[in-house]
C-alpha positions in Angstrom: -27.0 12.3 -16.9 -25.8 14.3 -19.9 -24.4 12.2 -22.8 -20.7 12.1 -23.3 -20.0 14.5 -26.1 -16.2 14.8 -26.2 -13.1 12.8 -25.5 -11.8 15.6 -23.3 -13.0 18.9 -22.0 -10.6 21.5 -20.5 -12.4 23.6 -18.0 -11.6 26.8 -16.2 -8.6 28.1 -18.1 -8.2 31.4 -19.7 -7.9 30.4 -23.4 -5.5 32.2 -25.8 -7.0 32.2 -29.3 -6.3 34.2 -32.4 -9.3 36.3 -31.6 -8.1 37.2 -28.1 -8.2 35.7 -24.6 -11.4 34.1 -23.5 -12.6 32.2 -20.5 -14.2 29.2 -22.1 -14.1 25.4 -22.2 -12.2 23.5 -24.9 -13.9 20.3 -26.2 -11.6 17.8 -27.9 -12.6 14.8 -30.1 -10.6 12.6 -32.3 -7.4 14.6 -31.6 -8.9 17.8 -32.8 -10.5 20.9 -31.1 -14.2 20.2 -31.6 -15.7 23.1 -29.7 -15.0 26.3 -27.8 -17.7 27.5 -25.5 -19.4 27.5 -22.1 -21.0 24.5 -20.4 -19.9 22.0 -23.1 -21.3 19.1 -21.2 -19.6 15.8 -20.4 -16.5 14.1 -21.7 -14.6 10.9 -21.0 -11.9 13.0 -19.4 -12.3 16.4 -17.7 -9.2 18.5 -17.1 -9.8 21.1 -14.4 -7.6 24.1 -15.3 -8.8 26.9 -13.0 -6.1 29.5 -12.6 -4.2 28.2 -15.6 -3.7 29.6 -19.1 -4.4 27.5 -22.2 -1.9 28.3 -25.0 -1.4 26.7 -28.4 1.3 24.1 -28.2 4.7 25.7 -28.8 6.3 25.2 -32.2 10.0 25.5 -32.2 10.9 25.9 -35.8 14.7 26.0 -35.3 16.3 23.0 -33.7 19.2 20.7 -34.4 18.8 17.0 -33.5 21.2 14.1 -34.3 23.0 16.3 -36.8 26.4 15.5 -38.2 28.9 17.7 -36.3 32.4 16.7 -37.6 34.8 13.9 -36.9 34.6 12.6 -33.4 31.9 15.2 -32.3 28.4 14.0 -31.3 25.3 16.1 -30.7 24.0 15.5 -27.2 20.4 14.9 -28.3 18.8 12.2 -30.3 15.1 12.4 -31.3 14.0 10.8 -28.1 15.8 13.1 -25.7 15.2 16.3 -27.7 11.5 15.8 -28.1 11.2 14.7 -24.4 12.7 18.1 -23.5 10.5 19.8 -26.0 7.2 18.6 -24.5 8.5 19.2 -21.0 9.0 22.8 -22.1 5.5 23.2 -23.6 6.2 22.4 -27.2 4.1 20.1 -29.4 6.0 20.4 -32.7 9.6 20.9 -33.5 11.3 21.5 -36.9 14.8 20.0 -37.0 17.2 20.6 -39.9 18.3 17.7 -42.1 22.0 18.0 -43.0 23.5 15.7 -45.5 26.8 14.1 -44.7 29.6 15.0 -47.2 28.9 13.3 -50.5 25.4 12.3 -49.4 22.4 13.2 -51.5 19.6 15.2 -49.9 17.1 12.4 -50.5 19.3 9.8 -48.8 19.8 12.2 -45.9 16.1 12.8 -45.5 15.4 9.1 -45.5 18.0 8.6 -42.7 16.5 11.4 -40.7 13.0 9.8 -41.0 14.5 6.5 -39.8 16.1 8.2 -36.8 12.9 9.9 -35.8 10.4 7.1 -36.4 8.9 5.8 -33.2 11.1 8.0 -31.0 9.4 11.3 -30.9 7.4 12.7 -28.0 6.1 15.6 -30.1 5.4 16.0 -33.8 8.3 16.8 -36.1 8.8 18.2 -39.6 12.1 18.6 -41.3 13.7 21.7 -42.9 16.4 20.9 -45.5 19.9 22.2 -45.5 21.2 22.9 -49.0 25.0 22.6 -49.0 25.5 21.6 -52.7 24.1 23.2 -55.9 24.8 20.4 -58.4 22.2 19.5 -61.1 20.9 16.5 -59.1 20.3 18.5 -55.9 18.7 21.5 -57.6 17.0 19.7 -60.5 15.8 16.5 -58.9 16.2 16.2 -55.1 14.9 19.6 -54.0 11.8 19.5 -56.3 10.9 16.0 -55.2 11.4 16.7 -51.5 9.4 19.9 -51.7 6.5 18.0 -53.3 6.7 15.5 -50.5 6.1 18.2 -47.9 9.6 19.5 -47.0 8.7 23.0 -48.0 11.5 25.0 -46.4 15.2 24.9 -46.6 18.2 26.7 -45.2 21.3 28.1 -46.7 24.5 29.2 -44.9 26.7 32.2 -45.6 29.3 31.0 -43.1 31.0 27.7 -42.0 33.5 25.9 -44.2 31.7 23.1 -46.1 28.3 24.8 -45.7 28.7 28.4 -46.9 27.4 29.0 -50.4 28.5 31.8 -52.7 26.1 34.5 -53.8 25.6 32.9 -57.1 24.9 29.5 -55.5 22.4 31.2 -53.1 20.6 32.7 -56.1 20.4 29.3 -57.8 18.8 27.8 -54.6 16.4 30.7 -54.4 15.4 30.2 -58.0 14.3 26.6 -57.2 12.4 27.9 -54.2 10.5 30.3 -56.4 9.7 27.7 -59.0 8.7 24.9 -56.6 6.9 26.9 -53.8 9.3 26.7 -50.8 10.6 29.2 -48.3 14.3 30.0 -48.0 15.9 30.5 -44.6 19.4 32.1 -44.3 22.1 32.0 -41.6 23.6 35.5 -42.3 27.2 35.9 -41.3 30.1 36.9 -43.6 32.4 33.9 -43.8 35.4 35.8 -45.3 35.3 38.5 -42.7 35.0 35.9 -39.9 38.0 34.0 -41.2 40.1 37.2 -41.5 39.3 38.1 -37.9 39.9 34.5 -36.6 43.3 34.3 -38.3 44.2 37.7 -36.9 43.1 36.7 -33.4 45.1 33.4 -33.4 48.2 35.2 -34.6 47.9 37.5 -31.6 47.4 34.6 -29.2 43.7 35.5 -28.6 42.3 32.0 -28.5 40.0 31.8 -25.4 36.2 31.2 -25.9 35.6 35.0 -25.7 37.3 35.4 -29.1 34.6 33.4 -30.7 32.3 36.4 -30.0 34.9 39.0 -30.9 35.7 37.4 -34.3 32.0 37.4 -35.2 31.1 41.0 -34.4 27.9 42.7 -35.3 29.1 44.0 -38.7 29.6 40.5 -40.1 26.0 39.7 -39.4 24.7 43.1 -40.5 26.5 43.0 -43.8 25.4 39.4 -44.5 21.8 40.2 -43.6 21.8 43.1 -46.1 23.3 40.9 -48.8 20.9 38.0 -48.2 18.0 40.3 -48.5 19.4 41.9 -51.7 19.8 38.4 -53.2 16.2 37.5 -52.3 15.0 40.7 -53.9 17.0 39.8 -57.1 15.5 36.3 -57.1 12.1 37.7 -56.2 11.5 35.3 -53.3 10.4 35.8 -49.6 13.1 35.1 -47.1 13.5 34.3 -43.4 16.6 35.6 -41.6 17.2 33.3 -38.7 18.6 34.0 -35.2 18.9 37.8 -35.5 21.1 38.9 -32.6 21.3 42.7 -32.7 19.6 46.0 -33.5 21.8 46.8 -36.6 20.8 43.7 -38.4 17.2 44.2 -37.4 17.4 47.7 -38.9 18.5 46.2 -42.3 15.3 44.0 -42.1 13.2 47.0 -41.3 14.6 49.1 -44.2 14.1 46.2 -46.7 10.4 45.9 -45.6 9.9 49.6 -46.1 10.9 49.2 -49.7 8.6 46.3 -50.1 10.7 43.2 -49.6 9.1 40.1 -48.1 11.5 39.4 -45.2 10.7 37.5 -42.0 12.8 37.6 -38.9 13.6 35.2 -36.0 15.3 35.7 -32.7 16.2 33.5 -29.8 16.4 33.5 -25.9 20.2 34.0 -25.9 19.8 37.4 -27.5 17.7 38.8 -24.7 19.4 37.1 -21.7 23.0 36.3 -22.4 26.0 38.5 -23.4 29.4 38.0 -24.9 30.8 38.4 -21.3 29.4 34.9 -20.6 32.1 33.6 -23.0 34.7 35.2 -20.8 33.9 33.1 -17.7 36.8 31.6 -15.7 38.6 28.6 -17.1 36.8 26.8 -19.9 33.3 27.7 -18.7 32.9 30.2 -21.5 32.7 27.3 -24.0 29.2 26.6 -22.6 28.0 29.8 -24.4 29.7 29.4 -27.8 27.0 29.7 -30.5 26.6 31.7 -33.7 25.8 34.4 -33.9 27.2 34.9 -30.5 25.4 36.7 -27.6 26.0 40.4 -27.9 26.1 43.3 -25.4 23.3 43.9 -22.9 22.6 47.1 -24.8 21.4 44.9 -27.7 18.7 43.4 -25.6 16.6 46.6 -25.8 16.8 46.5 -29.6 15.7 42.9 -29.7 12.9 43.5 -27.3 11.8 46.4 -29.4 11.5 44.0 -32.4 9.6 41.5 -30.3 7.1 44.0 -29.0 6.6 45.9 -32.2 6.0 42.9 -34.4 9.3 43.0 -36.3 10.1 39.4 -35.3 7.6 36.9 -36.5 9.4 34.0 -34.8 11.0 33.3 -31.4 12.9 30.0 -31.6 15.5 28.3 -29.6 18.2 27.3 -32.1 18.6 24.3 -29.9 22.0 22.8 -30.8 23.2 20.8 -27.8 26.6 19.4 -27.0 27.8 17.9 -23.7 30.3 20.1 -21.8 32.4 17.6 -20.0 32.9 15.4 -23.0 35.7 15.1 -25.6 32.9 14.4 -28.2 31.3 17.7 -27.1 32.5 21.1 -26.0 35.8 19.7 -24.6 36.7 18.4 -28.1 40.4 17.9 -29.0 42.0 21.4 -29.3 39.0 23.2 -27.9 41.0 24.4 -24.8 43.8 25.8 -27.1 41.6 27.6 -29.6 38.0 28.8 -29.8 38.0 27.5 -33.4 37.7 23.9 -32.1 34.8 24.4 -29.7 31.6 22.8 -31.1 29.2 25.6 -32.0 25.8 25.6 -30.3 23.8 25.6 -27.0 20.8 23.7 -25.7 17.5 25.5 -25.2 14.4 23.7 -26.6 13.1 23.1 -23.0 13.7 26.6 -21.7 12.7 28.8 -24.7 9.1 29.2 -23.7 9.5 29.7 -20.0 12.2 32.4 -20.6 10.0 34.4 -23.0 6.9 34.0 -20.8 8.8 35.2 -17.8 10.8 38.0 -19.4 7.9 39.0 -21.8 4.5 38.2 -20.4 5.2 38.2 -16.6 7.2 41.4 -16.8 4.5 43.1 -18.9 6.5 43.6 -22.1 4.2 41.5 -24.3 0.6 40.2 -24.2 -0.5 36.6 -24.1 -1.7 36.9 -27.7 1.8 38.1 -28.8 3.4 35.3 -26.9 1.2 32.7 -28.7 1.9 34.3 -32.1 5.7 34.3 -32.0 6.0 30.9 -30.3 3.4 29.0 -32.2 0.9 30.6 -34.6 3.4 32.4 -36.8 5.6 29.3 -37.1 2.7 27.3 -38.3 1.7 29.9 -40.9 5.2 30.6 -42.1 6.1 26.9 -42.5 2.9 25.4 -43.8 1.6 23.6 -40.7 -2.0 24.0 -41.6 -3.5 22.2 -38.5 -1.1 23.6 -35.9 -0.4 26.7 -34.0 -3.7 28.0 -32.8 -6.6 27.1 -30.5 -9.4 27.1 -33.0 -12.2 24.6 -33.9 -10.8 22.1 -36.4 -7.2 22.4 -35.4 -5.1 19.7 -33.8 -5.7 19.7 -30.1 -2.1 20.7 -29.3 -2.6 22.7 -26.1 -0.3 23.6 -23.2 -1.6 24.6 -19.8 0.6 27.3 -18.1 0.7 28.2 -14.4 1.5 32.0 -14.7 2.3 32.3 -11.0 4.8 29.4 -10.7 8.3 30.8 -10.0 11.3 28.5 -10.3 14.9 28.4 -11.1 16.1 26.7 -14.2 18.4 23.9 -13.2 20.2 21.3 -15.3 19.1 18.6 -12.8 15.4 19.3 -13.7 15.8 19.3 -17.5 15.2 16.5 -19.9 17.7 17.2 -22.8 20.8 15.1 -23.5 23.3 17.8 -22.6 25.0 18.0 -19.2 24.4 21.7 -18.7 22.1 24.6 -19.4 23.4 28.2 -20.2 20.6 29.4 -17.9 21.6 27.6 -14.7 20.0 29.5 -11.8 18.0 31.8 -14.0 14.7 32.5 -12.3 11.5 32.5 -14.3 7.9 33.2 -13.4 5.4 31.1 -15.5 5.9 27.4 -16.3 4.0 24.8 -18.5 2.4 22.2 -16.3 0.6 20.1 -18.9 1.3 19.5 -22.6 -1.4 17.9 -24.7 -0.5 16.6 -28.2 -3.4 15.9 -30.5 -5.7 15.5 -27.5 -3.4 13.2 -25.4 -1.5 14.4 -22.4 2.2 13.8 -23.0 3.6 15.9 -20.1 2.0 16.5 -16.7 3.7 18.4 -13.9 7.1 17.7 -15.3 6.6 14.0 -16.0 6.8 13.1 -19.7 4.9 10.1 -21.0 7.1 7.1 -21.6 5.4 6.2 -24.9 6.5 8.4 -27.9 3.4 9.3 -30.0 4.8 12.1 -32.1 4.6 11.8 -35.9 6.3 13.4 -38.9 4.1 16.1 -40.5 4.3 16.8 -44.2 3.8 20.5 -44.8 2.0 22.5 -47.4 3.4 25.5 -49.1 4.0 28.3 -46.6 1.1 30.7 -46.3 3.3 33.6 -47.5 3.7 31.9 -50.9 0.0 31.3 -51.4 
């Protein structure tokens, strides 16, 4: 009898690696990938994966969990439910945003997020920071200390009252990023333009959910994208533009790259599958689709797909921001039925991100398996300093997801694991589904059943690869 050489061997799968797709075995020991090859021998556990595809575990680098959402409003997911949904959807790491309460320091906010997450996560987590204040303590003490502790990325907003920073404030934050070795992410929408359009719509009695989309048209995103990139060029820092929704904003990114700017781009499932017309559904149903930037016209899907296929988008994330629909602490908040202004902003999507892209991208022949792995895992790890994540390679964490590329199913709320009471993709048919999720060598989801014992950990990150 051959000696046991590994804790686990995965046999029979097509394996997606940075070097291409290979038919080989994966040997796992001590939570790491120890070998890739043929006839690796014996292991304590053998996973037979004939007919399946072995992908690096998904990294969703844009999620909102247990985030403060205003008086009386509650996010639908805590760390337990959000990460349960994440692993059910083929993810092994998520990067939530840490938002300080009003008057709260960044360091205190981060400590509270760590406490919320501790012992409750089914996948690994690592926090982005949200910078909403530019006082001397935040910029001179908290940010440098938190970056040194492994929180090497932070987000600034150009919209939302209480969050939006001025151009000067954004430059100050970018300056700290340059000095301390962190990456800046920007939500690019022009707040003044949005407020002008919202006020006008309300004066004219245009208050249904659809007018959330109409008061945040493409030009407010396009202009802010151009301005954010210009500020980053002035500060001489790399920049990630998150949740790009349309071709005009993508063109701003392409032009900036042509002149040498270091700009990275992210898009999301809602911008290849939903439209503004979804916000115009009968009754209050359109509130289910309120998010920012809003879904655009179907004609914009082609532009986003062009960016996905041509490599203009490094990242495909969910922007998971869940609220319950039939709940006064959620989408049906006080005043939400009389004005779109009062509808909590965001949609659930961490569990459906990967199946939607696999189905619409890989199964329909738009992108390769290698491109899928890059924009759902590998690039997220490289851009955000997750050194041992994002690729099936010897020495990396054994974060692996086995996909059945032939499985066809409808997305249904009743089958999902998140805390929300709806999915925007109810009845959407996909081909390709994750059937086993492995986190650091241990199966945490098998055929839809998520392990009851949370084993996820917080990951301190190094400086993003783009800064090295």
